[in-house]
ROLUM-729493 format. One line per field, with one value per atom (N, C-alpha, C): x, y, z; residue in one letter; chain; atom name. Coordinates in nm, 2 decimals, padded with zeros to 4 digits, always signed. Example, Ala and Ser with C-alpha at 12.3 -4.5 7.8 and 13.67 -1.06 7.14 Angstrom:
east = +01.32/+01.23/+01.32/+01.28/+01.37/+01.29
north = -00.57/-00.45/-00.33/-00.22/-00.11/+00.00
up = +00.78/+00.78/+00.78/+00.71/+00.71/+00.79
aa = a/a/a/s/s/s
ch = A/A/A/A/A/A
at = N/CA/C/N/CA/C
END
This chain:
east = +01.36/+01.45/+01.38/+01.31/+01.24/+01.13/+01.06/+00.95/+01.00/+01.11/+01.17/+01.21/+01.26/+01.29/+01.16/+01.05/+00.93/+00.88/+00.90/+00.87/+00.94/+01.07/+01.16/+01.11/+01.07/+01.02/+00.89/+00.81/+00.68/+00.70/+00.79/+00.82/+00.88/+00.97/+01.03/+00.92/+00.83/+00.72/+00.63/+00.60/+00.52/+00.59/+00.72/+00.79/+00.80/+00.82/+00.83/+00.69/+00.59/+00.45/+00.43/+00.47/+00.46/+00.52/+00.64/+00.71/+00.68/+00.64/+00.62/+00.49/+00.38/+00.25/+00.15/+00.14/+00.05/-00.09/-00.13/-00.27/-00.32/-00.23/-00.27/-00.30/-00.21/-00.23/-00.31/-00.29/-00.36/-00.50/-00.59/-00.72/-00.82/-00.94/-01.05/-01.08/-01.08/-01.11/-01.01/-00.88/-00.78/-00.80/-00.83/-00.85/-00.97/-01.08/-01.20/-01.17/-01.09/-01.06/-00.97/-00.88/-00.79/-00.83/-00.95/-01.00/-00.98/-01.02/-01.01/-00.87/-00.78/-00.64/-00.57/-00.60/-00.54/-00.59/-00.72/-00.77/-00.71/-00.69/-00.63/-00.48/-00.41/-00.27/-00.26/-00.35/-00.34/-00.37/-00.47/-00.50/-00.38/-00.31/-00.20/-00.07/-00.06/+00.07/+00.04/-00.03/-00.08/+00.03/+00.13/+00.23/+00.32/+00.34/+00.42/+00.34/+00.21/+00.13/+00.13/+00.11/+00.10/+00.24/+00.35/+00.48/+00.52/+00.48/+00.50/+00.43/+00.31/+00.23/+00.29/+00.33/+00.39/+00.52/+00.61/+00.73/+00.71/+00.61/+00.58/+00.54/+00.46/+00.43/+00.55/+00.64/+00.76/+00.84/+00.85/+00.93/+00.86/+00.72/+00.65/+00.68/+00.68/+00.70/+00.85/+00.94/+01.08/+01.13/+01.08/+01.13/+01.03/+00.92/+00.83/+00.76/+00.74/+00.67/+00.52/+00.46/+00.32/+00.25/+00.12/+00.04/-00.02/+00.00/-00.04/-00.19/-00.26/-00.41/-00.47/-00.42/-00.47/-00.44/-00.32/-00.29/-00.37/-00.41/-00.50/-00.64/-00.68/-00.81/-00.80/-00.69/-00.68/-00.66/-00.61/-00.59/-00.72/-00.83/-00.96/-01.02/-00.99/-01.03/-00.97/-00.83/-00.76/-00.77/-00.75/-00.74/-00.87/-00.97/-01.08/-01.05/-01.16/-01.14/-01.05/-01.08/-01.01/-00.86/-00.82/-00.68/-00.62/-00.69/-00.64/-00.59/-00.68/-00.64/-00.52/-00.51/-00.39/-00.26/-00.27/-00.15/-00.11/-00.20/-00.17/-00.11/-00.18/-00.13/+00.01/+00.03/+00.16/+00.27/+00.24/+00.34/+00.37/+00.26/+00.28/+00.34/+00.31/+00.38/+00.52/+00.56/+00.70/+00.78/+00.71/+00.78/+00.79/+00.69/+00.70/+00.81/+00.82/+00.92/+01.06/+01.08/+01.21/+01.25/+01.15/+01.17/+01.20/+01.14/+01.17/+01.31/+01.36/+01.49/+01.60/+01.57/+01.67/+01.68/+01.56/+01.56/+01.63/+01.61/+01.67/+01.82/+01.86/+02.00/+02.09/+02.05/+02.13/+02.14/+02.02/+02.01/+01.97/+02.00/+01.94/+01.99/+02.12/+02.17/+02.10/+02.08/+02.01/+01.87/+01.80/+01.66/+01.63/+01.72/+01.70/+01.72/+01.82/+01.84/+01.72/+01.65/+01.54/+01.41/+01.39/+01.26/+01.26/+01.39/+01.40/+01.32/+01.32/+01.25/+01.10/+01.04/+00.89/+00.86/+00.97/+00.94/+00.98/+01.08/+01.14/+01.03/+00.94/+00.84/+00.74/+00.72/+00.62/+00.68/+00.81/+00.88/+00.84/+00.83/+00.80/+00.66/+00.56/+00.43/+00.42/+00.50/+00.50/+00.55/+00.66/+00.73/+00.64/+00.57/+00.49/+00.38/+00.32/+00.21/+00.24/+00.34/+00.38/+00.28/+00.22/+00.12/+00.00/-00.05/-00.17/-00.13/-00.01/+00.03/+00.04/+00.10/+00.11/-00.03/-00.12/-00.26/-00.33/-00.31/-00.37/-00.33/-00.20/-00.15/-00.18/-00.19/-00.22/-00.37/-00.46/-00.60/-00.65/-00.60/-00.65/-00.58/-00.66/-00.60/-00.54/-00.54/-00.49/-00.33/-00.27/-00.13/-00.06/+00.03/+00.10/+00.17/+00.17/+00.23/+00.38/+00.45/+00.59/+00.63/+00.55/+00.58/+00.57/+00.47/+00.46/+00.58/+00.62/+00.74/+00.86/+00.89/+01.00/+00.99/+00.87/+00.85/+00.88/+00.83/+00.85/+00.99/+01.06/+01.20/+01.29/+01.25/+01.33/+01.29/+01.19/+01.15/+01.22/+01.19/+01.25/+01.15/+01.05/+00.95/+01.02/+01.01/+01.06/+01.00/+01.07/+01.02/+00.90/+00.89/+00.78/+00.64/+00.64/+00.52/+00.48/+00.59/+00.56/+00.51/+00.56/+00.52/+00.38/+00.34/+00.21/+00.11/+00.14/+00.05/+00.02/+00.13/+00.11/+00.02/+00.04/-00.03/-00.18/-00.21/-00.35/-00.42/-00.34/-00.39/-00.42/-00.36/-00.38/-00.51/-00.55/-00.66/-00.79/-00.85/-00.98/-00.98/-00.88/-00.87/-00.85/-00.76/-00.73/-00.85/-00.93/-01.05/-01.15/-01.16/-01.25/-01.21/-01.08/-01.04/-01.05/-01.01/-01.01/-01.16/-01.25/-01.39/-01.45/-01.40/-01.45/-01.40/-01.27/-01.21/-01.29/-01.33/-01.41/-01.54/-01.59/-01.72/-01.69/-01.59/-01.55/-01.66/-01.75/-01.86/-01.94/-01.95/-02.03/-01.96/-01.83/-01.74/-01.71/-01.73/-01.71/-01.59/-01.55/-01.43/-01.38/-01.25/-01.20/-01.26/-01.31/-01.37/-01.49/-01.56/-01.67/-01.63/-01.51/-01.47/-01.44/-01.36/-01.32/-01.41/-01.54/-01.63/-01.60/-01.66/-01.65/-01.69/-01.80/-01.85/-01.75/-01.68/-01.58/-01.46/-01.42/-01.30/-01.33/-01.45/-01.49/-01.49/-01.53/-01.54/-01.40/-01.31/-01.17/-01.10/-01.13/-01.07/-01.12/-01.25/-01.31/-01.24/-01.21/-01.13/-01.00/-00.93/-00.80/-00.82/-00.92/-00.94/-00.97/-01.05/-01.08/-00.95/-00.85/-00.73/-00.65/-00.69/-00.62/-00.70/-00.82/-00.90/-00.82/-00.75/-00.67/-00.56/-00.51/-00.41/-00.47/-00.59/-00.66/-00.70/-00.75/-00.79/-00.68/-00.56/-00.44/-00.40/-00.40/-00.37/-00.46/-00.59/-00.69/-00.68/-00.65/-00.63/-00.51/-00.40/-00.28/-00.30/-00.38/-00.41/-00.50/-00.59/-00.69/-00.66
north = -00.87/-00.93/-01.05/-01.13/-01.25/-01.21/-01.10/-01.06/-01.02/-00.96/-00.92/-01.04/-01.14/-01.27/-01.33/-01.32/-01.37/-01.29/-01.16/-01.07/-01.11/-01.13/-01.17/-01.30/-01.40/-01.53/-01.51/-01.42/-01.40/-01.34/-01.24/-01.18/-01.28/-01.36/-01.47/-01.57/-01.60/-01.69/-01.63/-01.50/-01.43/-01.43/-01.40/-01.39/-01.53/-01.63/-01.77/-01.81/-01.77/-01.79/-01.73/-01.61/-01.54/-01.61/-01.67/-01.73/-01.88/-01.95/-02.09/-02.12/-02.07/-02.11/-02.00/-01.90/-01.79/-01.84/-01.92/-01.97/-02.04/-02.12/-02.20/-02.11/-02.01/-01.93/-01.81/-01.74/-01.62/-01.65/-01.71/-01.74/-01.70/-01.68/-01.64/-01.77/-01.88/-02.01/-02.02/-02.01/-02.02/-01.92/-01.79/-01.69/-01.71/-01.77/-01.80/-01.91/-02.01/-02.13/-02.08/-01.98/-01.94/-01.81/-01.77/-01.64/-01.64/-01.74/-01.75/-01.75/-01.83/-01.84/-01.70/-01.63/-01.50/-01.40/-01.41/-01.32/-01.35/-01.48/-01.52/-01.47/-01.49/-01.45/-01.30/-01.22/-01.08/-01.03/-01.10/-01.06/-01.09/-01.20/-01.24/-01.16/-01.12/-01.05/-00.93/-00.83/-00.72/-00.63/-00.59/-00.51/-00.58/-00.71/-00.79/-00.80/-00.82/-00.84/-00.71/-00.60/-00.47/-00.43/-00.45/-00.43/-00.52/-00.65/-00.74/-00.71/-00.66/-00.62/-00.50/-00.40/-00.28/-00.32/-00.40/-00.44/-00.52/-00.61/-00.69/-00.60/-00.49/-00.40/-00.32/-00.29/-00.22/-00.31/-00.43/-00.53/-00.55/-00.55/-00.57/-00.45/-00.33/-00.21/-00.20/-00.24/-00.23/-00.33/-00.46/-00.57/-00.62/-00.54/-00.58/-00.72/-00.75/-00.88/-00.87/-00.99/-00.99/-01.00/-00.99/-01.02/-00.90/-00.78/-00.66/-00.65/-00.69/-00.68/-00.77/-00.90/-00.99/-00.94/-00.89/-00.84/-00.72/-00.64/-00.53/-00.58/-00.68/-00.75/-00.81/-00.88/-00.95/-00.85/-00.73/-00.63/-00.59/-00.58/-00.55/-00.65/-00.78/-00.89/-00.90/-00.88/-00.89/-00.77/-00.65/-00.53/-00.45/-00.48/-00.39/-00.29/-00.23/-00.14/-00.02/+00.05/+00.17/+00.15/+00.06/+00.03/-00.04/-00.12/-00.19/-00.10/+00.00/+00.10/+00.18/+00.22/+00.29/+00.21/+00.08/+00.00/-00.02/-00.05/-00.08/+00.05/+00.16/+00.29/+00.33/+00.32/+00.35/+00.26/+00.13/+00.03/+00.05/+00.06/+00.07/+00.20/+00.31/+00.44/+00.44/+00.38/+00.37/+00.28/+00.17/+00.08/+00.15/+00.23/+00.31/+00.41/+00.48/+00.58/+00.52/+00.41/+00.34/+00.30/+00.24/+00.20/+00.33/+00.44/+00.56/+00.61/+00.60/+00.65/+00.55/+00.42/+00.33/+00.34/+00.36/+00.37/+00.50/+00.61/+00.74/+00.75/+00.70/+00.73/+00.61/+00.48/+00.37/+00.29/+00.28/+00.20/+00.29/+00.41/+00.50/+00.47/+00.44/+00.41/+00.28/+00.18/+00.06/+00.08/+00.15/+00.18/+00.27/+00.37/+00.47/+00.39/+00.30/+00.22/+00.14/+00.09/+00.00/+00.08/+00.19/+00.26/+00.40/+00.46/+00.60/+00.66/+00.59/+00.64/+00.67/+00.58/+00.60/+00.72/+00.77/+00.87/+01.01/+01.02/+01.15/+01.24/+01.18/+01.26/+01.33/+01.27/+01.33/+01.40/+01.41/+01.46/+01.60/+01.69/+01.83/+01.84/+01.77/+01.77/+01.72/+01.62/+01.57/+01.67/+01.74/+01.83/+01.96/+01.99/+02.12/+02.11/+01.99/+01.97/+01.83/+01.83/+01.70/+01.63/+01.70/+01.64/+01.58/+01.66/+01.62/+01.50/+01.50/+01.40/+01.26/+01.27/+01.15/+01.10/+01.19/+01.15/+01.08/+01.14/+01.08/+00.93/+00.91/+00.78/+00.68/+00.73/+00.64/+00.61/+00.70/+00.68/+00.59/+00.60/+00.51/+00.38/+00.27/+00.14/+00.07/+00.13/+00.07/+00.07/+00.16/+00.18/+00.09/+00.00/-00.08/+00.00/-00.05/+00.02/+00.05/-00.06/-00.05/+00.04/+00.04/+00.13/+00.27/+00.31/+00.45/+00.49/+00.39/+00.42/+00.45/+00.37/+00.39/+00.51/+00.53/+00.65/+00.78/+00.80/+00.92/+00.93/+00.82/+00.82/+00.88/+00.85/+00.90/+01.04/+01.09/+01.23/+01.32/+01.45/+01.55/+01.58/+01.50/+01.53/+01.51/+01.60/+01.59/+01.47/+01.41/+01.30/+01.34/+01.46/+01.50/+01.49/+01.53/+01.52/+01.38/+01.30/+01.16/+01.09/+01.12/+01.05/+01.09/+01.21/+01.25/+01.22/+01.23/+01.19/+01.04/+00.96/+00.81/+00.78/+00.85/+00.82/+00.85/+00.97/+01.00/+00.93/+00.90/+00.84/+00.69/+00.63/+00.49/+00.47/+00.57/+00.56/+00.50/+00.55/+00.50/+00.35/+00.30/+00.16/+00.07/+00.12/+00.05/+00.03/+00.14/+00.13/+00.03/+00.03/-00.07/-00.21/-00.24/-00.38/-00.41/-00.32/-00.35/-00.37/-00.28/-00.30/-00.43/-00.47/-00.60/-00.71/-00.70/-00.80/-00.81/-00.70/-00.69/-00.76/-00.77/-00.84/-00.97/-01.05/-01.16/-01.26/-01.28/-01.38/-01.36/-01.23/-01.19/-01.19/-01.22/-01.21/-01.35/-01.37/-01.50/-01.50/-01.38/-01.37/-01.23/-01.21/-01.08/-00.99/-01.06/-00.98/-00.90/-00.95/-00.88/-00.75/-00.74/-00.62/-00.51/-00.53/-00.43/-00.45/-00.42/-00.43/-00.31/-00.32/-00.21/-00.08/-00.08/+00.04/+00.10/+00.02/+00.06/+00.12/+00.04/+00.09/+00.22/+00.24/+00.36/+00.48/+00.45/+00.56/+00.60/+00.50/+00.53/+00.61/+00.57/+00.64/+00.79/+00.81/+00.94/+01.03/+00.97/+01.04/+01.08/+01.00/+01.03/+01.15/+01.15/+01.26/+01.39/+01.38/+01.50/+01.56/+01.47/+01.52/+01.62/+01.60/+01.68/+01.81/+01.83/+01.95/+02.08/+02.09/+02.21/+02.24/+02.13/+02.14/+02.20/+02.14/+02.20/+02.34/+02.37/+02.51/+02.61/+02.57/+02.65/+02.68/+02.57/+02.59/+02.68/+02.66/+02.74/+02.89/+02.91/+03.04/+03.11/+03.03/+03.09/+03.12/+03.04/+03.07/+03.18/+03.21/+03.31/+03.43
up = +02.52/+02.42/+02.36/+02.44/+02.40/+02.30/+02.33/+02.25/+02.11/+02.10/+01.97/+01.89/+01.96/+01.89/+01.83/+01.90/+01.85/+01.73/+01.74/+01.63/+01.50/+01.52/+01.40/+01.34/+01.43/+01.38/+01.31/+01.36/+01.29/+01.16/+01.15/+01.02/+00.92/+00.97/+00.88/+00.83/+00.92/+00.88/+00.78/+00.79/+00.69/+00.56/+00.56/+00.43/+00.36/+00.44/+00.39/+00.33/+00.40/+00.36/+00.22/+00.20/+00.08/-00.04/-00.01/-00.12/-00.14/-00.04/-00.05/-00.13/-00.09/-00.15/-00.13/-00.22/-00.20/-00.20/-00.29/-00.31/-00.19/-00.13/-00.01/+00.11/+00.13/+00.25/+00.23/+00.12/+00.09/+00.03/+00.11/+00.06/+00.17/+00.13/+00.22/+00.31/+00.25/+00.32/+00.44/+00.41/+00.51/+00.62/+00.58/+00.68/+00.77/+00.71/+00.79/+00.89/+00.84/+00.93/+01.05/+01.03/+01.13/+01.20/+01.19/+01.24/+01.39/+01.46/+01.61/+01.66/+01.59/+01.62/+01.61/+01.50/+01.48/+01.59/+01.62/+01.73/+01.86/+01.89/+02.02/+02.03/+01.91/+01.91/+01.93/+01.86/+01.88/+02.02/+02.08/+02.22/+02.32/+02.29/+02.38/+02.34/+02.22/+02.17/+02.09/+02.15/+02.08/+02.02/+02.09/+02.04/+01.93/+01.96/+01.86/+01.73/+01.74/+01.62/+01.54/+01.61/+01.54/+01.48/+01.56/+01.50/+01.39/+01.40/+01.29/+01.16/+01.18/+01.06/+00.99/+01.07/+01.01/+00.94/+01.00/+00.95/+00.82/+00.82/+00.70/+00.58/+00.61/+00.50/+00.45/+00.54/+00.50/+00.41/+00.44/+00.35/+00.22/+00.22/+00.10/+00.00/+00.06/-00.02/-00.07/+00.02/-00.01/-00.11/-00.09/-00.17/-00.28/-00.30/-00.41/-00.38/-00.26/-00.23/-00.25/-00.29/-00.31/-00.18/-00.18/-00.06/+00.01/-00.04/+00.02/+00.03/-00.07/-00.08/+00.03/+00.03/+00.13/+00.27/+00.30/+00.43/+00.47/+00.38/+00.41/+00.45/+00.38/+00.41/+00.55/+00.58/+00.71/+00.82/+00.80/+00.90/+00.96/+00.87/+00.92/+01.01/+00.97/+01.06/+01.19/+01.19/+01.31/+01.41/+01.35/+01.43/+01.43/+01.35/+01.33/+01.22/+01.17/+01.05/+01.08/+01.19/+01.22/+01.25/+01.34/+01.37/+01.25/+01.19/+01.07/+00.96/+00.93/+00.83/+00.87/+01.00/+01.05/+01.04/+01.07/+01.07/+00.92/+00.83/+00.69/+00.63/+00.65/+00.59/+00.64/+00.77/+00.82/+00.76/+00.76/+00.71/+00.56/+00.49/+00.34/+00.30/+00.38/+00.35/+00.38/+00.49/+00.53/+00.43/+00.39/+00.29/+00.15/+00.11/-00.01/+00.00/+00.11/+00.13/+00.12/+00.18/+00.18/+00.04/-00.03/-00.17/-00.26/-00.23/-00.30/-00.28/-00.15/-00.12/-00.18/-00.17/-00.22/-00.38/-00.44/-00.59/-00.63/-00.55/-00.59/-00.56/-00.45/-00.40/-00.41/-00.39/-00.39/-00.52/-00.59/-00.71/-00.83/-00.82/-00.92/-01.07/-01.08/-01.22/-01.28/-01.20/-01.24/-01.27/-01.18/-01.19/-01.31/-01.33/-01.44/-01.57/-01.58/-01.70/-01.74/-01.64/-01.66/-01.69/-01.61/-01.62/-01.66/-01.68/-01.70/-01.82/-01.93/-02.05/-02.02/-01.94/-01.91/-01.82/-01.75/-01.65/-01.70/-01.79/-01.83/-01.89/-01.97/-02.04/-01.95/-01.83/-01.74/-01.62/-01.61/-01.50/-01.46/-01.57/-01.54/-01.48/-01.53/-01.48/-01.33/-01.30/-01.17/-01.07/-01.11/-01.02/-01.01/-01.11/-01.10/-01.00/-00.99/-00.89/-00.82/-00.73/-00.67/-00.59/-00.50/-00.40/-00.48/-00.57/-00.65/-00.74/-00.79/-00.88/-00.80/-00.68/-00.60/-00.56/-00.52/-00.49/-00.60/-00.72/-00.84/-00.86/-00.86/-00.89/-00.77/-00.65/-00.54/-00.53/-00.56/-00.55/-00.66/-00.78/-00.89/-00.88/-00.86/-00.83/-00.95/-01.07/-01.19/-01.19/-01.11/-01.12/-01.01/-01.05/-00.95/-00.85/-00.72/-00.61/-00.63/-00.67/-00.69/-00.80/-00.91/-01.03/-00.99/-00.90/-00.86/-00.77/-00.69/-00.61/-00.69/-00.79/-00.88/-00.97/-01.02/-01.11/-01.04/-00.91/-00.84/-00.79/-00.77/-00.72/-00.84/-00.96/-01.07/-01.11/-01.06/-01.08/-00.98/-00.99/-00.89/-00.78/-00.77/-00.66/-00.52/-00.43/-00.30/-00.22/-00.13/-00.05/+00.03/+00.09/+00.17/+00.10/-00.03/-00.11/-00.14/-00.17/-00.20/-00.08/+00.04/+00.17/+00.20/+00.20/+00.24/+00.14/+00.01/-00.10/-00.09/-00.06/-00.05/+00.07/+00.19/+00.31/+00.29/+00.24/+00.22/+00.10/+00.00/-00.12/-00.10/+00.00/+00.03/+00.12/+00.18/+00.28/+00.22/+00.11/+00.07/+00.04/-00.05/-00.08/+00.04/+00.13/+00.25/+00.34/+00.35/+00.43/+00.37/+00.24/+00.17/+00.20/+00.19/+00.22/+00.37/+00.46/+00.60/+00.65/+00.60/+00.63/+00.59/+00.47/+00.41/+00.50/+00.55/+00.63/+00.77/+00.81/+00.94/+00.93/+00.80/+00.77/+00.69/+00.74/+00.66/+00.63/+00.72/+00.70/+00.58/+00.53/+00.42/+00.29/+00.29/+00.17/+00.12/-00.01/-00.07/-00.16/-00.21/-00.30/-00.29/-00.33/-00.33/-00.44/-00.54/-00.65/-00.61/-00.50/-00.45/-00.39/-00.34/-00.27/-00.37/-00.47/-00.57/-00.69/-00.68/-00.79/-00.89/-01.01/-01.10/-01.05/-00.97/-00.90/-00.81/-00.73/-00.63/-00.70/-00.81/-00.88/-00.95/-01.00/-01.06/-00.96/-00.84/-00.74/-00.70/-00.68/-00.65/-00.76/-00.89/-01.00/-01.01/-00.97/-00.97/-00.86/-00.75/-00.65/-00.70/-00.78/-00.84/-00.93/-01.01/-01.11/-01.03/-00.92/-00.84/-00.78/-00.75/-00.70/-00.80/-00.93/-01.03/-01.06/-01.00/-01.02/-00.99/-00.88/-00.86/-00.96/-01.02/-01.13/-01.25/-01.29/-01.41/-01.39/-01.27/-01.24/-01.25/-01.20/-01.21/-01.35/-01.43/-01.57/-01.65/-01.62/-01.69/-01.65/-01.52/-01.47/-01.53/-01.55/-01.61/-01.76/-01.83/-01.97/-02.00/-01.91/-01.93/-01.84
aa = x/x/x/x/x/x/x/x/x/x/x/x/x/x/x/x/x/x/x/x/x/x/x/x/x/x/x/x/x/x/x/x/x/x/x/x/x/x/x/x/x/x/x/x/x/x/x/x/x/x/x/x/x/x/x/x/x/x/x/x/x/x/x/x/x/x/x/x/x/x/x/x/x/x/x/x/x/x/x/x/x/x/x/x/x/x/x/x/x/x/x/x/x/x/x/x/x/x/x/x/x/x/x/x/x/x/x/x/x/x/x/x/x/x/x/x/x/x/x/x/x/x/x/x/x/x/x/x/x/x/x/x/x/x/x/x/x/x/x/x/x/x/x/x/x/x/x/x/x/x/x/x/x/x/x/x/x/x/x/x/x/x/x/x/x/x/x/x/x/x/x/x/x/x/x/x/x/x/x/x/x/x/x/x/x/x/x/x/x/x/x/x/x/x/x/x/x/x/x/x/x/x/x/x/x/x/x/x/x/x/x/x/x/x/x/x/x/x/x/x/x/x/x/x/x/x/x/x/x/x/x/x/x/x/x/x/x/x/x/x/x/x/x/x/x/x/x/x/x/x/x/x/x/x/x/x/x/x/x/x/x/x/x/x/x/x/x/x/x/x/x/x/x/x/x/x/x/x/x/x/x/x/x/x/x/x/x/x/x/x/x/x/x/x/x/x/x/x/x/x/x/x/x/x/x/x/x/x/x/x/x/x/x/x/x/x/x/x/x/x/x/x/x/x/x/x/x/x/x/x/x/x/x/x/x/x/x/x/x/x/x/x/x/x/x/x/x/x/x/x/x/x/x/x/x/x/x/x/x/x/x/x/x/x/x/x/x/x/x/x/x/x/x/x/x/x/x/x/x/x/x/x/x/x/x/x/x/x/x/x/x/x/x/x/x/x/x/x/x/x/x/x/x/x/x/x/x/x/x/x/x/x/x/x/x/x/x/x/x/x/x/x/x/x/x/x/x/x/x/x/x/x/x/x/x/x/x/x/x/x/x/x/x/x/x/x/x/x/x/x/x/x/x/x/x/x/x/x/x/x/x/x/x/x/x/x/x/x/x/x/x/x/x/x/x/x/x/x/x/x/x/x/x/x/x/x/x/x/x/x/x/x/x/x/x/x/x/x/x/x/x/x/x/x/x/x/x/x/x/x/x/x/x/x/x/x/x/x/x/x/x/x/x/x/x/x/x/x/x/x/x/x/x/x/x/x/x/x/x/x/x/x/x/x/x/x/x/x/x/x/x/x/x/x/x/x/x/x/x/x/x/x/x/x/x/x/x/x/x/x/x/x/x/x/x/x/x/x/x/x/x/x/x/x/x/x/x/x/x/x/x/x/x/x/x/x/x/x/x/x/x/x/x/x/x/x/x/x/x/x/x/x/x/x/x/x/x/x/x/x/x/x/x/x/x/x/x/x/x/x/x/x/x/x/x/x/x/x/x/x/x/x/x/x/x/x/x/x/x/x/x/x/x/x/x/x/x/x/x/x/x/x/x/x/x/x
ch = A/A/A/A/A/A/A/A/A/A/A/A/A/A/A/A/A/A/A/A/A/A/A/A/A/A/A/A/A/A/A/A/A/A/A/A/A/A/A/A/A/A/A/A/A/A/A/A/A/A/A/A/A/A/A/A/A/A/A/A/A/A/A/A/A/A/A/A/A/A/A/A/A/A/A/A/A/A/A/A/A/A/A/A/A/A/A/A/A/A/A/A/A/A/A/A/A/A/A/A/A/A/A/A/A/A/A/A/A/A/A/A/A/A/A/A/A/A/A/A/A/A/A/A/A/A/A/A/A/A/A/A/A/A/A/A/A/A/A/A/A/A/A/A/A/A/A/A/A/A/A/A/A/A/A/A/A/A/A/A/A/A/A/A/A/A/A/A/A/A/A/A/A/A/A/A/A/A/A/A/A/A/A/A/A/A/A/A/A/A/A/A/A/A/A/A/A/A/A/A/A/A/A/A/A/A/A/A/A/A/A/A/A/A/A/A/A/A/A/A/A/A/A/A/A/A/A/A/A/A/A/A/A/A/A/A/A/A/A/A/A/A/A/A/A/A/A/A/A/A/A/A/A/A/A/A/A/A/A/A/A/A/A/A/A/A/A/A/A/A/A/A/A/A/A/A/A/A/A/A/A/A/A/A/A/A/A/A/A/A/A/A/A/A/A/A/A/A/A/A/A/A/A/A/A/A/A/A/A/A/A/A/A/A/A/A/A/A/A/A/A/A/A/A/A/A/A/A/A/A/A/A/A/A/A/A/A/A/A/A/A/A/A/A/A/A/A/A/A/A/A/A/A/A/A/A/A/A/A/A/A/A/A/A/A/A/A/A/A/A/A/A/A/A/A/A/A/A/A/A/A/A/A/A/A/A/A/A/A/A/A/A/A/A/A/A/A/A/A/A/A/A/A/A/A/A/A/A/A/A/A/A/A/A/A/A/A/A/A/A/A/A/A/A/A/A/A/A/A/A/A/A/A/A/A/A/A/A/A/A/A/A/A/A/A/A/A/A/A/A/A/A/A/A/A/A/A/A/A/A/A/A/A/A/A/A/A/A/A/A/A/A/A/A/A/A/A/A/A/A/A/A/A/A/A/A/A/A/A/A/A/A/A/A/A/A/A/A/A/A/A/A/A/A/A/A/A/A/A/A/A/A/A/A/A/A/A/A/A/A/A/A/A/A/A/A/A/A/A/A/A/A/A/A/A/A/A/A/A/A/A/A/A/A/A/A/A/A/A/A/A/A/A/A/A/A/A/A/A/A/A/A/A/A/A/A/A/A/A/A/A/A/A/A/A/A/A/A/A/A/A/A/A/A/A/A/A/A/A/A/A/A/A/A/A/A/A/A/A/A/A/A/A/A/A/A/A/A/A/A/A/A/A/A/A/A/A/A/A/A/A/A/A/A/A/A/A/A/A/A/A/A/A/A/A/A/A/A/A/A/A/A/A/A/A/A/A/A/A/A/A/A/A/A/A/A/A/A/A/A/A/A/A/A/A/A
at = N/CA/C/N/CA/C/N/CA/C/N/CA/C/N/CA/C/N/CA/C/N/CA/C/N/CA/C/N/CA/C/N/CA/C/N/CA/C/N/CA/C/N/CA/C/N/CA/C/N/CA/C/N/CA/C/N/CA/C/N/CA/C/N/CA/C/N/CA/C/N/CA/C/N/CA/C/N/CA/C/N/CA/C/N/CA/C/N/CA/C/N/CA/C/N/CA/C/N/CA/C/N/CA/C/N/CA/C/N/CA/C/N/CA/C/N/CA/C/N/CA/C/N/CA/C/N/CA/C/N/CA/C/N/CA/C/N/CA/C/N/CA/C/N/CA/C/N/CA/C/N/CA/C/N/CA/C/N/CA/C/N/CA/C/N/CA/C/N/CA/C/N/CA/C/N/CA/C/N/CA/C/N/CA/C/N/CA/C/N/CA/C/N/CA/C/N/CA/C/N/CA/C/N/CA/C/N/CA/C/N/CA/C/N/CA/C/N/CA/C/N/CA/C/N/CA/C/N/CA/C/N/CA/C/N/CA/C/N/CA/C/N/CA/C/N/CA/C/N/CA/C/N/CA/C/N/CA/C/N/CA/C/N/CA/C/N/CA/C/N/CA/C/N/CA/C/N/CA/C/N/CA/C/N/CA/C/N/CA/C/N/CA/C/N/CA/C/N/CA/C/N/CA/C/N/CA/C/N/CA/C/N/CA/C/N/CA/C/N/CA/C/N/CA/C/N/CA/C/N/CA/C/N/CA/C/N/CA/C/N/CA/C/N/CA/C/N/CA/C/N/CA/C/N/CA/C/N/CA/C/N/CA/C/N/CA/C/N/CA/C/N/CA/C/N/CA/C/N/CA/C/N/CA/C/N/CA/C/N/CA/C/N/CA/C/N/CA/C/N/CA/C/N/CA/C/N/CA/C/N/CA/C/N/CA/C/N/CA/C/N/CA/C/N/CA/C/N/CA/C/N/CA/C/N/CA/C/N/CA/C/N/CA/C/N/CA/C/N/CA/C/N/CA/C/N/CA/C/N/CA/C/N/CA/C/N/CA/C/N/CA/C/N/CA/C/N/CA/C/N/CA/C/N/CA/C/N/CA/C/N/CA/C/N/CA/C/N/CA/C/N/CA/C/N/CA/C/N/CA/C/N/CA/C/N/CA/C/N/CA/C/N/CA/C/N/CA/C/N/CA/C/N/CA/C/N/CA/C/N/CA/C/N/CA/C/N/CA/C/N/CA/C/N/CA/C/N/CA/C/N/CA/C/N/CA/C/N/CA/C/N/CA/C/N/CA/C/N/CA/C/N/CA/C/N/CA/C/N/CA/C/N/CA/C/N/CA/C/N/CA/C/N/CA/C/N/CA/C/N/CA/C/N/CA/C/N/CA/C/N/CA/C/N/CA/C/N/CA/C/N/CA/C/N/CA/C/N/CA/C/N/CA/C/N/CA/C/N/CA/C/N/CA/C/N/CA/C/N/CA/C/N/CA/C/N/CA/C/N/CA/C/N/CA/C/N/CA/C/N/CA/C/N/CA/C/N/CA/C/N/CA/C/N/CA/C/N/CA/C/N/CA/C/N/CA/C/N/CA/C/N/CA/C/N/CA/C/N/CA/C/N/CA/C/N/CA/C/N/CA/C/N/CA/C/N/CA/C/N/CA/C/N/CA/C/N/CA/C/N/CA/C/N/CA/C/N/CA/C/N/CA/C/N/CA/C/N/CA/C/N/CA/C/N/CA/C
END
């Protein structure tokens, strides 16, 4: 019971950090200064740290909180690239799924009033190739995470396609950030991580996800 109280306090501290002063806490300098402390806390409270990280990502996805990119980077530093990627992908996917369900079933009228016009025109295409569509929007880093959640919630795409498309679509960018975090000493700014070359590569992956869609359409036409 005591460990769960600590977990709740950690989560509250993270949320307060997000709202109080993002620039002060979400910086490479602050991360470098506290590298040893974070490592020591993780070693002493492994399960709490992992659980807290996943819960934080769920809240970020559900409540549209900022800080996801920084936390993906920090995950590589704290947990290592492999475990860091797994934690971030699980947390962000669960958060996205909850945001999807809330937008579709609990707040649908309000969400549809705000964003419905932007989604109606592409709904048929999304439903025709649901998994490829989700992969496309997740792989290309130009689309805001929350906007994709809301857009697919207003469509007729089933949750299972949204869930798996989000999970696999998040992997490449998450690995890039986590691997960079694991090599913190060589990074001087976040701009170095997502260079034009890297953004272009991720966008290319997104386009490749649509190849089966184009092939199917060409096959049907000819």
